[in-house]
N, C-alpha and C positions, 0 to 999 in steps of 0.2 A: 608847115613847109608846103611852099608853092612849087610849081610846074616849073619855074623858072630858077631854081634852085641850084647852085652850082657845091654846095657844101653846106656845112652848117656854124652856125654862130653861139657863141658862150655868152650870155648876160652876168658878166662879172658882178657887178652889183646887186642883181639878183642871187647869186650866190651866195655873198655876202649877208644879203639880210637873211637866206634861208640858215648860214651858218648861224648867223644871231639868235633866231627862232628857236634853232634846234637848241642853242646852248642853253635858252633860258627853259627849255623842256627838261633837260638836264638837270638843271638849278631845282625846278619843281619836281623832281622825280626823286632827286636827294633830298629834299625837304620834306615830302611824303613818307620817305622810307624812314627817315629819324623820327618823325613824328608816329609814324604806325610802332616803330620799336620801342620808342620811350613808352608806350601807353604803360599803365601797372599790369602785373601779373593777376589773374586771375585763379581762383581756387576749383577745381573742378566739380563740387558742388555748387557752384553760380550758374552751373546749365542743368542742374537736375539729372534724371535719370534717361534710360533708352540711349546712351551711347552719345549725346550730345558732346560733352566734354572733349572724347575723342575726333569727333569730326571737326570740333572748333580748333583741335590743337593741329591738326592735319593740313586743313585749311588756313592756319595762321602760319606755320613753317613755309608751306606752297605760296601763300602770297607774299609775304617778305622776301624768298627768294628770286620770285617773278617779278618784284620790285627792282629788285640790286640788278637782274641780269637786263631788263627794259632798258633801266639807267646806263649800265656798259655798252649796249648796243647803242643806243643813240649817239652817247659819247664817241664811240667810234664812227660813226655816222658824222657827227661835227668835224672831227678830224681827218675824214676824206674828204668833206666838201672845203676844207680848209686848204687842202693839200691842192685838189683839184684846182681852184682858184689861183694859188700861188704858181702852179705849173703852168695853167693857162697865159697870166699877166707876165711869166718869164718869157714864155713862147714870144707872145705880142711883141716883148722890148726887143728880144733877140733879132726879130723881124723889122720893127722898126729900126735898129741900130743897121742892122743888114742893107735895109734899102736906102738909108741915110749917107752910107758908104758909097753904096755904088751911085748914088745920084752927088755925089761930092767929087767923083773920079772923072 
């Protein structure tokens, strides 16, 4: 923002690009979670001794949950960016219509 600014602007095309990029992240996270949860189960003896199997089980559970939570959070961000863009477009349309009506009087 420069010193001469009297307000702010929103780049609606930029919002659309961001929404698309975030949508791709949601898709990637969904695929990653699907791939991660589809892996073959392990047997605790695969990890030997010293509690590695318990450590893996804890990590496995937490990692799967975190992938899901992150995907939901990014998906919510996609929805909010989409709503923001739609709201700004609607406001621009209302303003343009109002200005056109005022000009036609």
